[in-house]
Jmol script that loads the backbone (N, CA, C; Angstrom):
load data "model"
ATOM      1  N   UNK A   1      55.259 -47.888 -28.957  1.00  0.00           N
ATOM      2  CA  UNK A   1      54.661 -49.202 -28.908  1.00  0.00           C
ATOM      3  C   UNK A   1      54.295 -49.524 -27.456  1.00  0.00           C
ATOM      4  N   UNK A   2      53.072 -49.917 -27.221  1.00  0.00           N
ATOM      5  CA  UNK A   2      52.612 -50.269 -25.884  1.00  0.00           C
ATOM      6  C   UNK A   2      53.132 -51.642 -25.485  1.00  0.00           C
ATOM      7  N   UNK A   3      53.438 -51.801 -24.191  1.00  0.00           N
ATOM      8  CA  UNK A   3      53.923 -53.113 -23.746  1.00  0.00           C
ATOM      9  C   UNK A   3      52.847 -54.180 -23.848  1.00  0.00           C
ATOM     10  N   UNK A   4      53.253 -55.382 -24.212  1.00  0.00           N
ATOM     11  CA  UNK A   4      52.320 -56.505 -24.331  1.00  0.00           C
ATOM     12  C   UNK A   4      52.684 -57.566 -23.320  1.00  0.00           C
ATOM     13  N   UNK A   5      51.661 -58.223 -22.801  1.00  0.00           N
ATOM     14  CA  UNK A   5      51.889 -59.325 -21.883  1.00  0.00           C
ATOM     15  C   UNK A   5      51.200 -60.572 -22.409  1.00  0.00           C
ATOM     16  N   UNK A   6      51.800 -61.702 -22.103  1.00  0.00           N
ATOM     17  CA  UNK A   6      51.252 -63.015 -22.438  1.00  0.00           C
ATOM     18  C   UNK A   6      50.489 -63.506 -21.216  1.00  0.00           C
ATOM     19  N   UNK A   7      49.303 -64.070 -21.437  1.00  0.00           N
ATOM     20  CA  UNK A   7      48.528 -64.680 -20.360  1.00  0.00           C
ATOM     21  C   UNK A   7      48.206 -66.105 -20.793  1.00  0.00           C
ATOM     22  N   UNK A   8      48.785 -67.077 -20.094  1.00  0.00           N
ATOM     23  CA  UNK A   8      48.545 -68.486 -20.376  1.00  0.00           C
ATOM     24  C   UNK A   8      47.705 -69.103 -19.270  1.00  0.00           C
ATOM     25  N   UNK A   9      47.005 -70.171 -19.600  1.00  0.00           N
ATOM     26  CA  UNK A   9      46.163 -70.854 -18.624  1.00  0.00           C
ATOM     27  C   UNK A   9      44.711 -70.436 -18.715  1.00  0.00           C
ATOM     28  N   UNK A  10      44.327 -69.856 -19.849  1.00  0.00           N
ATOM     29  CA  UNK A  10      42.936 -69.429 -20.027  1.00  0.00           C
ATOM     30  C   UNK A  10      42.026 -70.639 -20.226  1.00  0.00           C
ATOM     31  N   UNK A  11      40.795 -70.510 -19.805  1.00  0.00           N
ATOM     32  CA  UNK A  11      39.826 -71.589 -19.963  1.00  0.00           C
ATOM     33  C   UNK A  11      39.255 -71.593 -21.379  1.00  0.00           C
ATOM     34  N   UNK A  12      38.491 -72.619 -21.690  1.00  0.00           N
ATOM     35  CA  UNK A  12      37.880 -72.723 -23.020  1.00  0.00           C
ATOM     36  C   UNK A  12      36.775 -71.694 -23.227  1.00  0.00           C
ATOM     37  N   UNK A  13      36.351 -71.032 -22.160  1.00  0.00           N
ATOM     38  CA  UNK A  13      35.321 -69.997 -22.292  1.00  0.00           C
ATOM     39  C   UNK A  13      35.923 -68.590 -22.368  1.00  0.00           C
ATOM     40  N   UNK A  14      37.228 -68.495 -22.524  1.00  0.00           N
ATOM     41  CA  UNK A  14      37.919 -67.207 -22.560  1.00  0.00           C
ATOM     42  C   UNK A  14      37.483 -66.376 -23.760  1.00  0.00           C
ATOM     43  N   UNK A  15      37.307 -65.085 -23.516  1.00  0.00           N
ATOM     44  CA  UNK A  15      37.003 -64.127 -24.588  1.00  0.00           C
ATOM     45  C   UNK A  15      37.951 -62.937 -24.442  1.00  0.00           C
ATOM     46  N   UNK A  16      38.039 -62.138 -25.482  1.00  0.00           N
ATOM     47  CA  UNK A  16      38.876 -60.950 -25.445  1.00  0.00           C
ATOM     48  C   UNK A  16      38.394 -59.986 -24.360  1.00  0.00           C
ATOM     49  N   UNK A  17      37.092 -59.836 -24.237  1.00  0.00           N
ATOM     50  CA  UNK A  17      36.530 -58.928 -23.239  1.00  0.00           C
ATOM     51  C   UNK A  17      36.879 -59.382 -21.831  1.00  0.00           C
ATOM     52  N   UNK A  18      36.705 -60.663 -21.542  1.00  0.00           N
ATOM     53  CA  UNK A  18      37.020 -61.184 -20.202  1.00  0.00           C
ATOM     54  C   UNK A  18      38.507 -61.055 -19.894  1.00  0.00           C
ATOM     55  N   UNK A  19      39.351 -61.286 -20.885  1.00  0.00           N
ATOM     56  CA  UNK A  19      40.787 -61.162 -20.690  1.00  0.00           C
ATOM     57  C   UNK A  19      41.164 -59.713 -20.390  1.00  0.00           C
ATOM     58  N   UNK A  20      40.614 -58.790 -21.145  1.00  0.00           N
ATOM     59  CA  UNK A  20      40.899 -57.370 -20.910  1.00  0.00           C
ATOM     60  C   UNK A  20      40.405 -56.943 -19.541  1.00  0.00           C
ATOM     61  N   UNK A  21      39.193 -57.359 -19.161  1.00  0.00           N
ATOM     62  CA  UNK A  21      38.624 -56.988 -17.865  1.00  0.00           C
ATOM     63  C   UNK A  21      39.408 -57.590 -16.702  1.00  0.00           C
ATOM     64  N   UNK A  22      40.062 -58.697 -16.916  1.00  0.00           N
ATOM     65  CA  UNK A  22      40.892 -59.304 -15.894  1.00  0.00           C
ATOM     66  C   UNK A  22      42.090 -58.395 -15.571  1.00  0.00           C
ATOM     67  N   UNK A  23      42.565 -57.663 -16.566  1.00  0.00           N
ATOM     68  CA  UNK A  23      43.735 -56.804 -16.389  1.00  0.00           C
ATOM     69  C   UNK A  23      43.385 -55.377 -15.982  1.00  0.00           C
ATOM     70  N   UNK A  24      42.182 -54.920 -16.237  1.00  0.00           N
ATOM     71  CA  UNK A  24      41.787 -53.535 -15.996  1.00  0.00           C
ATOM     72  C   UNK A  24      41.983 -53.064 -14.557  1.00  0.00           C
ATOM     73  N   UNK A  25      41.728 -53.880 -13.522  1.00  0.00           N
ATOM     74  CA  UNK A  25      41.961 -53.376 -12.158  1.00  0.00           C
ATOM     75  C   UNK A  25      43.418 -53.012 -11.874  1.00  0.00           C
ATOM     76  N   UNK A  26      44.331 -53.464 -12.708  1.00  0.00           N
ATOM     77  CA  UNK A  26      45.751 -53.243 -12.472  1.00  0.00           C
ATOM     78  C   UNK A  26      46.364 -52.257 -13.460  1.00  0.00           C
ATOM     79  N   UNK A  27      45.590 -51.759 -14.391  1.00  0.00           N
ATOM     80  CA  UNK A  27      46.090 -50.817 -15.384  1.00  0.00           C
ATOM     81  C   UNK A  27      45.130 -50.715 -16.548  1.00  0.00           C
ATOM     82  N   UNK A  28      45.532 -49.975 -17.549  1.00  0.00           N
ATOM     83  CA  UNK A  28      44.704 -49.765 -18.722  1.00  0.00           C
ATOM     84  C   UNK A  28      45.003 -50.832 -19.766  1.00  0.00           C
ATOM     85  N   UNK A  29      44.126 -51.825 -19.853  1.00  0.00           N
ATOM     86  CA  UNK A  29      44.259 -52.841 -20.894  1.00  0.00           C
ATOM     87  C   UNK A  29      43.617 -52.314 -22.156  1.00  0.00           C
ATOM     88  N   UNK A  30      44.429 -51.907 -23.121  1.00  0.00           N
ATOM     89  CA  UNK A  30      43.887 -51.247 -24.299  1.00  0.00           C
ATOM     90  C   UNK A  30      43.392 -52.210 -25.365  1.00  0.00           C
ATOM     91  N   UNK A  31      44.015 -53.395 -25.432  1.00  0.00           N
ATOM     92  CA  UNK A  31      43.650 -54.353 -26.468  1.00  0.00           C
ATOM     93  C   UNK A  31      43.954 -55.756 -25.971  1.00  0.00           C
ATOM     94  N   UNK A  32      43.059 -56.687 -26.221  1.00  0.00           N
ATOM     95  CA  UNK A  32      43.270 -58.079 -25.811  1.00  0.00           C
ATOM     96  C   UNK A  32      42.988 -58.996 -26.990  1.00  0.00           C
ATOM     97  N   UNK A  33      43.712 -60.109 -27.026  1.00  0.00           N
ATOM     98  CA  UNK A  33      43.560 -61.073 -28.102  1.00  0.00           C
ATOM     99  C   UNK A  33      43.687 -62.472 -27.523  1.00  0.00           C
ATOM    100  N   UNK A  34      42.647 -63.287 -27.659  1.00  0.00           N
ATOM    101  CA  UNK A  34      42.691 -64.693 -27.260  1.00  0.00           C
ATOM    102  C   UNK A  34      43.008 -65.488 -28.518  1.00  0.00           C
ATOM    103  N   UNK A  35      44.043 -66.297 -28.469  1.00  0.00           N
ATOM    104  CA  UNK A  35      44.463 -67.060 -29.642  1.00  0.00           C
ATOM    105  C   UNK A  35      43.559 -68.281 -29.782  1.00  0.00           C
ATOM    106  N   UNK A  36      42.982 -68.441 -30.977  1.00  0.00           N
ATOM    107  CA  UNK A  36      42.007 -69.494 -31.237  1.00  0.00           C
ATOM    108  C   UNK A  36      42.419 -70.364 -32.416  1.00  0.00           C
ATOM    109  N   UNK A  37      41.883 -71.576 -32.447  1.00  0.00           N
ATOM    110  CA  UNK A  37      42.087 -72.483 -33.570  1.00  0.00           C
ATOM    111  C   UNK A  37      41.351 -71.935 -34.795  1.00  0.00           C
ATOM    112  N   UNK A  38      41.985 -71.955 -35.934  1.00  0.00           N
ATOM    113  CA  UNK A  38      41.334 -71.492 -37.165  1.00  0.00           C
ATOM    114  C   UNK A  38      40.212 -72.433 -37.593  1.00  0.00           C
ATOM    115  N   UNK A  39      40.334 -73.700 -37.277  1.00  0.00           N
ATOM    116  CA  UNK A  39      39.327 -74.664 -37.727  1.00  0.00           C
ATOM    117  C   UNK A  39      38.142 -74.780 -36.783  1.00  0.00           C
ATOM    118  N   UNK A  40      38.398 -74.759 -35.464  1.00  0.00           N
ATOM    119  CA  UNK A  40      37.290 -74.956 -34.518  1.00  0.00           C
ATOM    120  C   UNK A  40      36.829 -73.672 -33.849  1.00  0.00           C
ATOM    121  N   UNK A  41      37.685 -72.658 -33.812  1.00  0.00           N
ATOM    122  CA  UNK A  41      37.343 -71.420 -33.140  1.00  0.00           C
ATOM    123  C   UNK A  41      37.522 -71.483 -31.625  1.00  0.00           C
ATOM    124  N   UNK A  42      37.944 -72.622 -31.111  1.00  0.00           N
ATOM    125  CA  UNK A  42      38.153 -72.783 -29.672  1.00  0.00           C
ATOM    126  C   UNK A  42      39.479 -72.148 -29.251  1.00  0.00           C
ATOM    127  N   UNK A  43      39.500 -71.512 -28.073  1.00  0.00           N
ATOM    128  CA  UNK A  43      40.754 -70.925 -27.583  1.00  0.00           C
ATOM    129  C   UNK A  43      41.813 -71.997 -27.315  1.00  0.00           C
ATOM    130  N   UNK A  44      43.070 -71.649 -27.583  1.00  0.00           N
ATOM    131  CA  UNK A  44      44.186 -72.537 -27.309  1.00  0.00           C
ATOM    132  C   UNK A  44      44.619 -72.476 -25.846  1.00  0.00           C
ATOM    133  N   UNK A  45      44.087 -71.536 -25.077  1.00  0.00           N
ATOM    134  CA  UNK A  45      44.428 -71.424 -23.665  1.00  0.00           C
ATOM    135  C   UNK A  45      45.389 -70.299 -23.346  1.00  0.00           C
ATOM    136  N   UNK A  46      45.654 -69.445 -24.332  1.00  0.00           N
ATOM    137  CA  UNK A  46      46.516 -68.306 -24.055  1.00  0.00           C
ATOM    138  C   UNK A  46      46.095 -67.106 -24.897  1.00  0.00           C
ATOM    139  N   UNK A  47      46.580 -65.950 -24.485  1.00  0.00           N
ATOM    140  CA  UNK A  47      46.273 -64.731 -25.206  1.00  0.00           C
ATOM    141  C   UNK A  47      47.271 -63.641 -24.859  1.00  0.00           C
ATOM    142  N   UNK A  48      47.040 -62.461 -25.407  1.00  0.00           N
ATOM    143  CA  UNK A  48      47.926 -61.325 -25.205  1.00  0.00           C
ATOM    144  C   UNK A  48      47.087 -60.106 -24.853  1.00  0.00           C
ATOM    145  N   UNK A  49      47.662 -59.241 -24.011  1.00  0.00           N
ATOM    146  CA  UNK A  49      47.003 -57.982 -23.655  1.00  0.00           C
ATOM    147  C   UNK A  49      48.012 -56.865 -23.851  1.00  0.00           C
ATOM    148  N   UNK A  50      47.571 -55.797 -24.504  1.00  0.00           N
ATOM    149  CA  UNK A  50      48.398 -54.610 -24.672  1.00  0.00           C
ATOM    150  C   UNK A  50      48.040 -53.658 -23.540  1.00  0.00           C
ATOM    151  N   UNK A  51      49.052 -53.241 -22.789  1.00  0.00           N
ATOM    152  CA  UNK A  51      48.832 -52.375 -21.644  1.00  0.00           C
ATOM    153  C   UNK A  51      49.201 -50.935 -21.966  1.00  0.00           C
ATOM    154  N   UNK A  52      48.715 -50.006 -21.144  1.00  0.00           N
ATOM    155  CA  UNK A  52      48.949 -48.582 -21.371  1.00  0.00           C
ATOM    156  C   UNK A  52      50.377 -48.139 -21.128  1.00  0.00           C
ATOM    157  N   UNK A  53      51.076 -48.800 -20.191  1.00  0.00           N
ATOM    158  CA  UNK A  53      52.460 -48.433 -19.890  1.00  0.00           C
ATOM    159  C   UNK A  53      53.208 -49.656 -19.360  1.00  0.00           C
ATOM    160  N   UNK A  54      54.529 -49.540 -19.318  1.00  0.00           N
ATOM    161  CA  UNK A  54      55.349 -50.628 -18.788  1.00  0.00           C
ATOM    162  C   UNK A  54      55.070 -50.848 -17.305  1.00  0.00           C
ATOM    163  N   UNK A  55      54.806 -49.776 -16.578  1.00  0.00           N
ATOM    164  CA  UNK A  55      54.494 -49.892 -15.148  1.00  0.00           C
ATOM    165  C   UNK A  55      53.206 -50.697 -14.954  1.00  0.00           C
ATOM    166  N   UNK A  56      52.187 -50.402 -15.736  1.00  0.00           N
ATOM    167  CA  UNK A  56      50.927 -51.142 -15.652  1.00  0.00           C
ATOM    168  C   UNK A  56      51.121 -52.609 -16.023  1.00  0.00           C
ATOM    169  N   UNK A  57      51.916 -52.872 -17.038  1.00  0.00           N
ATOM    170  CA  UNK A  57      52.189 -54.255 -17.432  1.00  0.00           C
ATOM    171  C   UNK A  57      52.853 -55.002 -16.288  1.00  0.00           C
ATOM    172  N   UNK A  58      53.804 -54.352 -15.613  1.00  0.00           N
ATOM    173  CA  UNK A  58      54.467 -54.962 -14.469  1.00  0.00           C
ATOM    174  C   UNK A  58      53.505 -55.253 -13.335  1.00  0.00           C
ATOM    175  N   UNK A  59      52.561 -54.349 -13.100  1.00  0.00           N
ATOM    176  CA  UNK A  59      51.565 -54.551 -12.046  1.00  0.00           C
ATOM    177  C   UNK A  59      50.664 -55.743 -12.364  1.00  0.00           C
ATOM    178  N   UNK A  60      50.267 -55.881 -13.614  1.00  0.00           N
ATOM    179  CA  UNK A  60      49.430 -57.015 -14.017  1.00  0.00           C
ATOM    180  C   UNK A  60      50.196 -58.317 -13.843  1.00  0.00           C
ATOM    181  N   UNK A  61      51.450 -58.322 -14.249  1.00  0.00           N
ATOM    182  CA  UNK A  61      52.271 -59.530 -14.114  1.00  0.00           C
ATOM    183  C   UNK A  61      52.392 -59.914 -12.644  1.00  0.00           C
ATOM    184  N   UNK A  62      52.684 -58.950 -11.790  1.00  0.00           N
ATOM    185  CA  UNK A  62      52.824 -59.227 -10.355  1.00  0.00           C
ATOM    186  C   UNK A  62      51.512 -59.720  -9.745  1.00  0.00           C
ATOM    187  N   UNK A  63      50.391 -59.156 -10.177  1.00  0.00           N
ATOM    188  CA  UNK A  63      49.095 -59.498  -9.591  1.00  0.00           C
ATOM    189  C   UNK A  63      48.542 -60.833 -10.091  1.00  0.00           C
ATOM    190  N   UNK A  64      48.777 -61.177 -11.342  1.00  0.00           N
ATOM    191  CA  UNK A  64      48.101 -62.334 -11.932  1.00  0.00           C
ATOM    192  C   UNK A  64      48.975 -63.576 -12.124  1.00  0.00           C
ATOM    193  N   UNK A  65      50.284 -63.415 -12.189  1.00  0.00           N
ATOM    194  CA  UNK A  65      51.136 -64.575 -12.443  1.00  0.00           C
ATOM    195  C   UNK A  65      51.039 -65.578 -11.288  1.00  0.00           C
ATOM    196  N   UNK A  66      50.676 -66.798 -11.617  1.00  0.00           N
ATOM    197  CA  UNK A  66      50.619 -67.869 -10.636  1.00  0.00           C
ATOM    198  C   UNK A  66      49.293 -68.035  -9.911  1.00  0.00           C
ATOM    199  N   UNK A  67      48.344 -67.109 -10.117  1.00  0.00           N
ATOM    200  CA  UNK A  67      47.053 -67.261  -9.431  1.00  0.00           C
ATOM    201  C   UNK A  67      46.228 -68.349 -10.106  1.00  0.00           C
ATOM    202  N   UNK A  68      45.248 -68.852  -9.384  1.00  0.00           N
ATOM    203  CA  UNK A  68      44.308 -69.835  -9.944  1.00  0.00           C
ATOM    204  C   UNK A  68      42.952 -69.169 -10.099  1.00  0.00           C
ATOM    205  N   UNK A  69      42.367 -69.368 -11.277  1.00  0.00           N
ATOM    206  CA  UNK A  69      41.042 -68.833 -11.571  1.00  0.00           C
ATOM    207  C   UNK A  69      40.306 -69.869 -12.408  1.00  0.00           C
ATOM    208  N   UNK A  70      39.121 -70.226 -11.966  1.00  0.00           N
ATOM    209  CA  UNK A  70      38.325 -71.243 -12.647  1.00  0.00           C
ATOM    210  C   UNK A  70      39.114 -72.546 -12.827  1.00  0.00           C
ATOM    211  N   UNK A  71      39.920 -72.884 -11.821  1.00  0.00           N
ATOM    212  CA  UNK A  71      40.683 -74.131 -11.852  1.00  0.00           C
ATOM    213  C   UNK A  71      41.942 -74.103 -12.691  1.00  0.00           C
ATOM    214  N   UNK A  72      42.264 -72.985 -13.288  1.00  0.00           N
ATOM    215  CA  UNK A  72      43.442 -72.875 -14.149  1.00  0.00           C
ATOM    216  C   UNK A  72      44.486 -71.989 -13.478  1.00  0.00           C
ATOM    217  N   UNK A  73      45.750 -72.362 -13.613  1.00  0.00           N
ATOM    218  CA  UNK A  73      46.846 -71.535 -13.102  1.00  0.00           C
ATOM    219  C   UNK A  73      47.330 -70.624 -14.226  1.00  0.00           C
ATOM    220  N   UNK A  74      47.381 -69.328 -13.946  1.00  0.00           N
ATOM    221  CA  UNK A  74      47.827 -68.358 -14.944  1.00  0.00           C
ATOM    222  C   UNK A  74      49.344 -68.229 -14.962  1.00  0.00           C
ATOM    223  N   UNK A  75      49.882 -68.136 -16.163  1.00  0.00           N
ATOM    224  CA  UNK A  75      51.277 -67.776 -16.390  1.00  0.00           C
ATOM    225  C   UNK A  75      51.241 -66.450 -17.133  1.00  0.00           C
ATOM    226  N   UNK A  76      51.804 -65.420 -16.527  1.00  0.00           N
ATOM    227  CA  UNK A  76      51.746 -64.077 -17.108  1.00  0.00           C
ATOM    228  C   UNK A  76      53.158 -63.510 -17.164  1.00  0.00           C
ATOM    229  N   UNK A  77      53.565 -63.048 -18.350  1.00  0.00           N
ATOM    230  CA  UNK A  77      54.883 -62.427 -18.470  1.00  0.00           C
ATOM    231  C   UNK A  77      54.910 -61.471 -19.647  1.00  0.00           C
ATOM    232  N   UNK A  78      55.923 -60.647 -19.653  1.00  0.00           N
ATOM    233  CA  UNK A  78      56.100 -59.626 -20.693  1.00  0.00           C
ATOM    234  C   UNK A  78      56.561 -60.266 -21.992  1.00  0.00           C
ATOM    235  N   UNK A  79      56.081 -59.722 -23.105  1.00  0.00           N
ATOM    236  CA  UNK A  79      56.470 -60.211 -24.428  1.00  0.00           C
ATOM    237  C   UNK A  79      56.973 -59.014 -25.234  1.00  0.00           C
ATOM    238  N   UNK A  80      58.294 -58.768 -25.201  1.00  0.00           N
ATOM    239  CA  UNK A  80      58.828 -57.601 -25.896  1.00  0.00           C
ATOM    240  C   UNK A  80      58.842 -57.756 -27.410  1.00  0.00           C
ATOM    241  N   UNK A  81      58.302 -56.748 -28.087  1.00  0.00           N
ATOM    242  CA  UNK A  81      58.423 -56.671 -29.529  1.00  0.00           C
ATOM    243  C   UNK A  81      57.659 -57.645 -30.370  1.00  0.00           C
ATOM    244  N   UNK A  82      56.721 -58.409 -29.787  1.00  0.00           N
ATOM    245  CA  UNK A  82      55.960 -59.372 -30.578  1.00  0.00           C
ATOM    246  C   UNK A  82      54.526 -58.890 -30.699  1.00  0.00           C
ATOM    247  N   UNK A  83      54.016 -58.832 -31.897  1.00  0.00           N
ATOM    248  CA  UNK A  83      52.641 -58.407 -32.119  1.00  0.00           C
ATOM    249  C   UNK A  83      51.812 -59.576 -32.644  1.00  0.00           C
ATOM    250  N   UNK A  84      50.899 -60.136 -31.816  1.00  0.00           N
ATOM    251  CA  UNK A  84      50.103 -61.265 -32.275  1.00  0.00           C
ATOM    252  C   UNK A  84      48.952 -60.872 -33.188  1.00  0.00           C
ATOM    253  N   UNK A  85      48.669 -59.596 -33.340  1.00  0.00           N
ATOM    254  CA  UNK A  85      47.545 -59.187 -34.173  1.00  0.00           C
ATOM    255  C   UNK A  85      47.959 -58.316 -35.287  1.00  0.00           C
TER     256      UNK A  85
END
end "model"
wireframe off; spacefill off
backbone 0.3
color backbone group
């Protein structure tokens, strides 16, 4: 099972592709999921990324946790054993 990380603080324009590309410079982001409202389709402001290894997940957490992007502060941490998809 590949390690998964939670990314909170996403903007309303967040997409799976943008979320994955945000993590790619720090490791292999194999799968990304932005959590959306079933009724409106708008993002709730958080998502999950599956990384290639635990080391890569740690690098993404260290690089992105607490940064500001597009006016939003990111909260990034490991999510053991939870599959959002």
